[in-house]
C-alpha positions in Angstrom: -58.4 -102.1 127.6 -62.0 -103.3 127.1 -63.0 -105.4 124.2 -66.0 -107.1 122.7 -66.4 -110.5 124.3 -69.7 -111.7 122.7 -72.2 -110.2 120.3 -73.4 -107.9 119.0 -77.0 -109.2 118.8 -79.6 -107.1 117.0 -82.7 -107.8 119.1 -85.6 -105.3 118.9 -86.5 -103.2 115.9 -89.4 -100.8 116.4 -92.1 -101.8 113.9 -94.3 -98.8 114.5 -92.0 -95.8 114.0 -89.1 -97.6 112.3 -86.7 -95.3 114.2 -85.3 -97.3 117.1 -83.6 -100.6 117.7 -81.7 -102.4 120.5 -78.3 -104.1 120.2 -77.0 -106.4 123.0 -73.3 -106.9 123.7 -71.0 -108.4 126.3 -67.7 -106.6 126.9 -64.5 -107.9 128.6 -64.4 -105.0 131.2 -66.6 -102.1 132.4 -66.9 -99.6 129.6 -69.4 -97.7 127.5 -70.6 -99.5 124.4 -71.5 -97.3 121.4 -73.4 -98.3 118.2 -72.9 -96.0 115.2 -74.9 -96.4 112.0 -74.0 -95.2 108.5 -77.2 -93.2 108.3 -76.3 -91.1 111.4 -78.4 -93.1 113.9 -76.5 -94.0 117.1 -76.8 -95.0 120.7 -74.6 -95.7 123.7 -74.9 -97.5 127.0 -72.6 -98.1 130.0 -72.1 -101.8 130.9 -73.8 -103.4 133.9 -72.1 -106.1 135.9 -73.4 -109.6 136.7 -71.1 -112.2 138.3 -67.9 -110.6 136.9 -69.3 -110.2 133.4 -70.1 -106.9 131.7 -73.1 -106.4 129.5 -74.8 -103.5 127.6 -78.1 -103.2 125.8 -77.8 -100.2 123.5 -80.9 -98.3 122.4 -80.2 -97.0 118.9 -82.2 -93.9 118.0 -82.6 -91.8 114.8 -82.9 -94.7 112.3 -84.5 -93.9 109.0 -87.9 -95.7 108.4 -87.9 -98.1 105.5 -84.2 -98.3 105.1 -81.2 -100.6 105.7 -78.1 -99.1 107.3 -74.8 -100.7 108.2 -73.5 -100.2 111.7 -70.4 -100.6 113.8 -69.8 -101.1 117.5 -67.2 -99.0 119.3 -65.7 -99.1 122.8 -64.0 -95.8 123.5 -62.1 -94.7 120.4 -61.8 -98.3 119.0 -64.0 -100.1 116.6 -64.6 -103.6 118.0 -67.2 -104.7 115.4 -67.0 -105.8 112.7 -63.6 -107.4 113.2 -60.8 -106.2 111.0 -60.4 -109.6 109.4 -64.1 -110.3 109.0 -65.1 -112.3 105.9 -68.8 -111.5 106.4 -70.8 -108.6 104.9 -71.2 -105.5 107.2 -73.9 -105.9 109.9 -77.0 -104.0 109.2 -80.3 -102.7 110.8 -83.3 -102.8 108.5 -86.4 -100.8 109.5 -89.9 -101.0 108.3 -91.6 -98.1 106.5 -93.6 -95.9 108.8 -96.7 -96.0 106.5 -99.3 -98.6 107.4 -99.5 -100.0 103.9 -99.3 -103.8 103.6 -95.7 -105.1 103.4 -94.1 -108.4 103.1 -92.9 -109.9 106.4 -90.6 -113.0 106.6 -90.5 -114.8 109.9 -88.1 -117.7 110.3 -88.4 -120.0 113.3 -87.0 -123.2 114.8 -85.7 -124.6 118.1 -83.4 -127.1 119.8 -79.9 -126.1 118.7 -77.1 -128.1 120.3 -74.1 -125.9 119.5 -71.4 -128.6 120.1 -68.4 -128.8 117.9 -67.9 -131.7 115.4 -66.6 -135.0 116.8 -63.1 -135.4 118.2 -60.9 -134.0 115.5 -62.6 -135.9 112.7 -64.4 -132.9 111.1 -67.6 -135.1 111.2 -70.6 -133.8 113.1 -72.8 -136.7 114.2 -75.8 -134.5 114.3 -75.4 -133.3 110.7 -74.9 -129.7 109.5 -76.3 -127.0 111.7 -79.3 -125.3 110.1 -78.6 -121.9 111.7 -75.0 -121.9 110.6 -76.0 -123.0 107.1 -78.6 -120.3 106.9 -76.0 -117.7 108.0 -73.4 -118.9 105.5 -76.0 -118.8 102.7 -77.1 -115.3 103.5 -73.5 -114.0 103.9 -72.5 -115.6 100.5 -75.4 -114.3 98.5 -76.3 -110.6 98.9 -79.4 -111.1 96.8 -80.8 -113.8 99.1 -83.9 -112.9 101.0 -83.2 -112.4 104.6 -85.7 -113.0 107.4 -87.2 -109.9 108.9 -87.1 -111.6 112.3 -85.8 -114.9 113.7 -87.8 -116.8 116.4 -85.8 -119.1 118.6 -88.4 -121.2 120.3 -86.5 -122.8 123.1 -83.4 -124.9 123.9 -81.1 -122.2 122.8 -78.6 -123.8 125.2 -78.4 -127.2 126.7 -77.6 -126.9 130.4 -78.0 -130.7 130.9 -76.2 -131.9 127.8 -72.8 -130.2 127.6 -70.2 -130.7 124.8 -66.7 -132.1 125.3 -65.3 -128.6 125.1 -67.6 -127.3 127.8 -67.1 -130.4 130.0 -63.3 -129.7 129.9 -64.0 -126.1 131.0 -66.2 -127.3 133.9 -63.7 -129.9 134.9 -61.1 -127.2 135.3 -63.4 -125.5 137.9 -64.7 -128.5 140.0 -64.9 -132.3 140.4 -67.4 -133.6 137.8 -67.9 -136.7 139.9 -70.0 -134.6 142.3 -73.5 -133.5 141.3 -74.6 -132.1 138.9 -71.7 -133.7 137.2 -71.1 -132.6 133.6 -74.2 -130.4 133.7 -73.8 -126.7 134.4 -73.9 -125.7 138.0 -73.8 -121.9 138.3 -74.0 -118.6 136.4 -70.4 -118.6 135.2 -70.8 -122.1 133.7 -74.0 -120.9 131.9 -71.8 -118.2 130.3 -69.8 -121.0 128.7 -72.9 -122.3 127.0 -73.8 -118.9 125.5 -70.1 -118.5 124.4 -70.3 -121.8 122.6 -73.7 -121.1 121.0 -73.2 -117.5 119.9 -69.5 -117.2 119.2 -69.5 -119.3 116.0 -68.5 -116.7 113.4 -71.5 -117.4 111.0 -74.1 -117.4 113.8 -72.5 -114.3 115.4 -72.9 -112.4 112.1 -76.4 -113.7 111.5 -77.6 -112.6 115.0 -75.9 -109.2 114.5 -78.0 -108.5 111.4 -81.3 -110.3 111.8 -83.5 -109.3 114.8 -84.4 -112.1 117.1 -87.2 -113.1 119.5 -86.4 -115.8 122.1 -88.3 -117.9 124.7 -86.9 -120.7 126.8 -87.8 -124.4 126.9 -86.7 -127.1 129.3 -83.1 -127.7 128.3 -82.3 -124.1 128.8 -82.6 -125.2 132.5 -83.0 -129.0 132.6 -84.7 -131.7 130.7 -88.5 -131.9 131.5 -88.3 -128.7 133.6 -91.5 -128.5 135.7 -93.0 -131.7 134.6 -95.0 -132.3 137.8 -95.3 -131.4 141.4 -93.6 -134.6 142.4 -90.7 -133.9 140.0 -90.4 -130.4 141.5 -90.4 -131.7 145.1 -87.8 -134.3 144.4 -85.4 -132.0 142.5 -85.7 -129.2 145.1 -84.4 -131.6 147.7 -81.1 -132.0 145.9 -78.2 -129.8 147.2 -77.3 -128.4 143.7 -80.7 -127.5 142.3 -81.2 -124.1 143.9 -78.0 -122.7 142.4 -78.9 -124.2 139.1 -82.4 -122.8 138.8 -81.3 -119.3 140.1 -78.4 -119.2 137.7 -80.5 -120.5 134.8 -83.1 -117.7 135.3 -80.4 -115.1 135.8 -78.6 -116.0 132.6 -81.9 -116.2 130.7 -82.7 -112.7 131.9 -79.4 -111.3 130.8 -78.8 -113.2 127.5 -82.3 -113.7 126.2 -85.1 -111.9 128.0 -83.8 -108.3 128.0 -83.5 -108.3 124.2 -87.2 -109.4 123.9 -88.3 -106.0 125.5 -88.9 -102.7 123.7 -87.1 -99.6 124.9 -90.3 -98.5 126.7 -90.6 -101.8 128.5 -86.9 -101.7 129.5 -87.4 -98.2 130.9 -90.3 -99.4 133.0 -88.6 -102.6 134.3 -87.6 -102.3 138.0 -85.2 -105.2 137.9 -83.3 -103.7 134.9 -83.1 -100.4 136.7 -81.8 -102.0 139.9 -79.2 -104.0 138.1 -78.0 -101.0 136.1 -77.9 -98.7 139.2 -75.6 -100.9 141.1 -71.8 -101.2 140.5 -72.4 -105.0 140.7 -75.9 -106.1 139.9 -75.4 -109.7 140.8 -77.2 -109.7 144.1 -80.2 -107.7 142.8 -80.5 -110.2 139.9 -80.0 -113.2 142.1 -82.7 -112.0 144.5 -85.1 -111.5 141.6 -84.3 -115.0 140.2 -84.8 -116.7 143.6 -88.1 -114.9 144.2 -89.3 -115.9 140.7 -88.4 -119.5 141.3 -90.3 -119.5 144.6 -93.3 -117.6 143.1 -93.3 -117.9 139.3 -96.5 -115.8 139.0 -94.6 -112.7 140.1 -92.7 -112.6 136.7 -94.0 -112.6 133.2 -91.6 -114.0 130.6 -94.2 -114.0 127.8 -94.3 -110.9 125.6 -96.0 -109.4 122.5 -94.5 -108.1 119.3 -96.5 -106.3 116.6 -95.3 -106.3 113.0 -97.8 -104.0 111.2 -100.9 -106.2 110.9 -99.2 -109.3 112.3 -99.4 -110.0 116.0 -96.8 -112.3 117.6 -97.3 -113.6 121.1 -94.4 -115.5 122.6 -95.7 -117.6 125.5 -93.9 -119.1 128.5 -95.0 -122.7 128.7 -92.4 -123.7 131.4 -92.1 -121.4 134.3 -95.8 -120.3 134.3 -97.1 -123.8 135.0 -99.4 -124.7 137.9 -98.2 -128.2 139.1 -100.5 -129.1 141.9 -102.1 -132.3 140.7 -105.7 -131.2 141.5 -105.4 -128.0 139.4 -102.6 -128.6 136.9 -102.4 -125.9 134.3 -99.9 -125.0 131.5 -100.4 -121.3 132.3 -101.3 -119.8 135.7 -104.4 -117.6 135.9 -102.6 -114.3 135.3 -100.6 -115.7 132.3 -103.8 -117.2 130.8 -105.6 -113.9 131.2 -102.7 -112.0 129.6 -102.8 -114.3 126.6 -106.6 -114.2 126.2 -106.8 -110.5 126.4 -104.2 -110.0 123.7 -105.6 -112.6 121.4 -109.1 -111.3 121.6 -108.7 -107.5 122.3 -108.9 -106.2 118.7 -109.4 -108.9 116.0 -109.8 -106.4 113.2 -106.3 -105.0 113.8 -104.5 -108.1 112.5 -104.4 -110.2 109.3 -102.4 -112.9 111.1 -102.1 -114.0 114.7 -99.0 -116.0 115.6 -98.5 -117.7 119.0 -95.0 -118.9 119.8 -95.3 -121.9 122.1 -92.1 -123.9 122.6 -94.3 -127.0 123.1 -96.7 -128.0 120.3 -100.4 -127.7 120.9 -101.3 -130.5 118.4 -99.1 -133.6 118.6 -99.2 -136.9 116.7 -102.6 -138.3 117.9 -101.1 -141.3 119.7 -98.7 -139.1 121.6 -101.6 -136.7 122.5 -103.8 -139.5 123.7 -101.0 -141.1 125.7 -100.4 -137.8 127.5 -104.1 -137.3 128.2 -104.3 -140.8 129.5 -101.2 -140.4 131.6 -102.6 -137.1 133.1 -105.8 -139.0 134.1 -103.8 -141.8 135.7 -101.7 -139.3 137.7 -104.8 -137.6 138.9 -106.1 -140.9 140.3 -108.7 -141.9 137.7 -107.6 -145.6 138.1 -106.4 -145.5 141.7 -103.2 -145.0 143.6 -101.2 -147.8 142.0 -101.9 -146.5 138.5 -101.1 -143.0 139.7 -97.7 -144.0 140.9 -97.1 -145.8 137.6 -98.3 -142.8 135.7 -95.9 -140.5 137.4 -92.9 -142.7 136.6 -94.1 -143.0 133.0 -94.6 -139.2 132.7 -91.0 -138.5 133.6 -89.5 -141.4 131.6 -91.4 -140.7 128.4 -91.5 -136.8 128.5 -95.3 -136.7 128.7 -95.6 -133.0 129.5 -96.9 -131.1 126.5 -100.3 -129.2 126.2 -102.1 -132.6 126.1 -100.7 -133.4 129.6 -102.6 -130.5 130.9 -106.1 -131.4 129.6 -108.0 -128.4 131.0 -105.4 -126.0 129.6 -105.5 -127.8 126.2 -109.3 -127.3 126.1 -109.1 -123.6 127.1 -106.3 -122.9 124.6 -108.2 -124.7 121.8 -111.3 -122.6 122.5 -109.2 -119.4 122.6 -107.8 -120.3 119.1 -111.4 -121.0 117.8 -112.6 -117.6 119.1 -109.5 -115.8 117.7 -110.3 -117.1 114.3 -114.1 -116.5 114.4 -116.3 -113.6 113.4 -116.5 -111.0 110.6 -113.2 -109.4 111.6 -111.2 -112.6 112.0 -107.6 -112.7 110.8 -106.8 -114.8 107.8 -104.6 -117.2 109.8 -104.1 -118.2 113.5 -100.9 -120.2 113.8 -99.2 -121.9 116.7 -95.4 -122.0 116.1 -93.6 -124.7 118.1 -90.5 -126.8 118.3 -89.3 -129.3 121.0 -90.2 -132.6 119.3 -87.3 -133.0 116.9 -89.3 -133.2 113.7 -91.4 -130.8 111.6 -95.0 -131.1 110.6 -98.2 -129.1 109.8 -101.4 -130.1 111.6 -104.9 -128.6 111.0 -107.7 -128.9 113.6 -111.3 -129.8 112.7 -114.1 -128.7 115.0 -117.3 -130.8 115.3 -120.4 -129.2 113.7 -121.9 -129.2 117.2 -119.2 -126.9 118.6 -120.9 -123.8 120.3 -120.1 -120.8 118.2 -119.1 -122.9 115.2 -115.8 -123.6 113.5 -113.5 -120.6 113.0 -113.5 -118.7 109.7 -109.7 -118.2 109.8 -107.3 -121.0 109.0 -105.9 -122.4 112.3 -102.7 -124.4 112.1 -100.0 -126.0 114.2 -96.6 -125.4 112.6 -93.9 -127.3 114.3 -90.2 -127.1 113.3 -87.3 -128.8 115.3 -84.4 -129.2 115.6 -82.0 -126.6 114.2 -79.1 -128.9 115.2 -79.5 -132.0 117.2 -79.5 -135.8 116.7 -82.8 -137.6 116.0 -82.4 -141.4 116.7 -84.1 -143.8 114.4 -86.3 -145.1 117.2 -87.7 -141.6 117.7 -88.4 -141.2 114.0 -90.2 -144.5 113.9 -92.2 -143.6 117.0 -93.4 -140.3 115.7 -94.3 -141.7 112.3 -96.3 -144.4 114.1 -98.0 -141.8 116.2 -99.6 -140.3 113.1 -100.7 -143.7 111.7 -104.1 -145.3 111.8 -102.9 -148.0 114.1 -101.4 -145.4 116.4 -104.8 -143.6 116.5 -106.5 -146.8 117.4 -104.1 -147.5 120.3 -104.6 -143.9 121.4 -108.4 -144.4 121.6 -107.8 -147.5 123.7 -105.6 -145.5 126.2 -108.2 -142.8 126.6 -110.9 -145.3 127.3 -108.7 -146.9 129.9 -108.0 -143.5 131.5 -111.7 -142.5 131.4 -110.7 -139.2 129.8 -113.0 -136.8 128.1 -113.1 -136.5 124.3 -110.9 -133.8 122.8 -112.8 -130.7 121.7 -111.2 -131.1 118.2 -109.7 -133.7 115.9 -106.8 -132.9 113.6 -105.1 -134.1 110.6 -101.5 -134.0 109.4 -101.4 -131.8 106.3 -97.6 -131.8 105.9 -94.7 -133.9 107.2 -93.3 -135.5 109.2 -89.9 -134.2 108.2 -86.7 -135.2 110.0 -83.4 -133.3 109.9 -81.8 -130.0 111.0 -84.3 -127.5 109.7 -86.0 -124.1 109.8 -89.4 -122.9 108.7 -90.2 -119.5 107.3 -93.6 -117.8 107.1 -94.0 -115.1 104.4 -96.9 -112.8 105.1 -98.3 -110.1 102.8 -101.7 -108.6 103.5 -104.0 -111.6 104.2 -101.8 -114.0 102.2 -99.5 -116.5 104.0 -97.0 -118.9 102.6 -94.7 -121.4 104.4 -91.3 -122.8 103.4 -89.2 -125.5 105.1 -85.5 -125.8 104.5 -83.1 -128.5 105.7 -79.3 -128.3 106.1 -77.6 -131.0 104.0 -74.0 -131.9 103.3 -73.5 -131.9 99.6 -70.0 -132.8 98.6 -67.7 -130.7 100.8 -70.3 -128.0 101.4 -73.3 -127.6 103.7 -76.3 -126.2 101.8 -79.9 -125.4 102.5 -82.3 -127.7 100.6 -85.9 -126.6 100.1 -88.3 -129.3 101.3 -91.6 -127.4 101.2 -93.1 -124.3 99.6 -96.8 -124.0 100.3 -99.5 -121.3 100.4 -101.5 -121.4 103.7 -104.3 -119.1 102.5 -104.9 -120.6 99.1 -105.1 -124.2 97.9 -102.8 -126.5 99.8 
């Protein structure tokens, strides 16, 4: 008899009609998964098979615009969600009103969630309380609490290269961990262990069943510093274990994260989804797609667009879409950059706010930015071959691979943001939402008066929030604080002179932070108004609680 193995996850909710949604689930055996809502809406889908696992993405139709309805998941005649012994409120689907009148929109975001269990039998978690778990417990306990309308998970949803003790024991039961890749995941079935660990926590499972989510990968979803450079790629492709790792990483991302990012119309038009569903076993079709994507990343677009009334969200792939050849390095390949540019600039009057989800921050602490720009110059040969070899070693050792490490891309992206915020029809805000760097901050760019076209009218901001649950060593905290300091800026200027780099098209200042801890940011958007909050998970007595660190208007006085 089939049961519910993982999920349900509420993924897509139609923001235009307010009548459709998608719900993702993993079953224990082949079956048909059905979603029934209290308002009469419903949907059903047969499972598709990948590597012995069975998944369904159910399109729910007939929802009532501007309403909240509870739902249950059924397999055959049995209700499998919510569990009979659940201590959580019923899972719900909330739809927007169909009218185009301004409405409040709450978008919570964060990244870098290591889902490991507390340390060996002590009940103590060395990384501190999990912000996502704490948010879920808070919302479940207080029916009056304001829920996010959508949750953005900006990368490192799983850690393929940093497995927990429980996962290592599961891996050791399958193979010899003394052989590469050791305690890291090796294949698709081992990736499923990571998602089990990350999404099976009861609080997180309930949260993801009732708050829609948008996801994009970062490096640890595959491996630390994924696609740092051409030399890195050449070296890792020569290992005997890498091909299976990258193919399995892309396969599992497609199943567990990417499919739910798509609308029902996009799913219906997706040839890979059609091929996988049409086969009794979609493994080979999906494996072929993943291998071809690894060989030619430009053939697949992981980036996507979501529209929430007068708010445009663009989630951008800053990992797989890179061009790594040293002479023409780019964060985004030509097609990806064109896709982003067209959507940012196509109809500026249609949006009050433009949000760009980039797992990697655009604006970093100035010393870190200058170090990455300097390093990119060294690697390209600005100081000769010896310095280039040193630069490549340093690039990998110090994780110098953000936007600043791709100077041409940084300049083009900066100009795109300036244009997005310029003109009589400009939105009120243009914000880059990021994670990765294990601290939170707000940075605001400043364009020189000589900038062609002038400074933008919109407020352009870098909003960075990380981690949701991970350790932040004291040395890292000190390093990032120093990176924002005057002394750090002076050292950065020395590095850029040594590297003979061009001056950045913008300067920027830190207008909030840095904050360290397990944390989440929330944007509250209403008309042309925007406000930002930051909460951190703290252990207070015997309880884990959310503590408010920041509440600030982004469109008024800051």
